[in-house]
C-alpha positions as CSV (number, residue, x, y, z in Angstrom):
1,M,-44.4,39.2,24.1
2,N,-41.7,40.8,22.0
3,K,-39.3,43.1,23.8
4,L,-39.2,46.6,22.2
5,Y,-35.9,47.6,20.7
6,S,-34.5,50.9,19.6
7,F,-31.2,51.8,17.9
8,S,-29.0,54.1,19.9
9,I,-28.3,57.6,18.6
10,D,-24.7,56.5,17.8
11,Q,-26.1,53.5,15.9
12,M,-28.6,55.6,14.0
13,N,-25.8,58.0,13.0
14,G,-23.4,55.1,12.1
15,I,-24.2,51.6,11.0
16,V,-28.0,52.2,10.5
17,E,-27.4,55.2,8.3
18,V,-24.6,53.4,6.3
19,T,-26.8,50.3,5.9
20,Y,-29.8,52.4,4.7
21,A,-27.6,54.2,2.1
22,K,-26.2,50.9,0.9
23,I,-29.7,49.4,0.4
24,I,-30.9,52.5,-1.4
25,N,-27.8,52.5,-3.6
26,E,-28.2,48.8,-4.5
27,C,-31.9,49.2,-5.3
28,E,-31.0,52.1,-7.7
29,N,-28.3,49.9,-9.3
30,L,-30.8,47.1,-9.7
31,K,-33.3,49.5,-11.4
32,K,-30.5,50.9,-13.6
33,N,-29.2,47.5,-14.7
34,T,-32.5,45.8,-15.2
35,N,-34.9,48.6,-16.1
36,C,-37.3,47.2,-13.6
37,P,-40.1,49.3,-12.2
38,N,-40.2,50.5,-8.5
39,E,-42.9,47.9,-7.9
40,Q,-40.4,45.1,-8.6
41,V,-37.9,46.6,-6.2
42,V,-40.7,46.8,-3.5
43,A,-41.6,43.2,-4.2
44,L,-37.9,42.2,-3.7
45,L,-37.6,44.2,-0.5
46,S,-40.8,42.6,0.7
47,V,-39.4,39.1,0.2
48,I,-36.2,40.1,2.0
49,A,-38.2,41.7,4.9
50,S,-40.2,38.5,5.2
51,N,-37.0,36.7,6.2
52,Y,-36.8,38.9,9.2
53,A,-40.4,39.0,10.2
54,T,-41.6,37.0,13.2
55,T,-44.3,34.5,12.5
56,T,-46.8,32.9,14.8
57,E,-47.4,29.3,14.0
58,K,-50.3,27.3,15.5
59,N,-49.5,23.7,16.2
60,E,-52.3,21.3,15.4
61,N,-52.3,18.5,17.9
């Protein structure tokens, strides 16, 4: 079972807010420099998110 995690208020107002702003800014830069649609940005973010998603693998024995 996964343990629940929450950012602290200080983290939310600090590193989390900064990271969020940087991600949004870089996505806007990507769109500006490539003229890609929002859907392409979403697809990229989905690939990135999949690197952090937990997976359950069944072993076949």
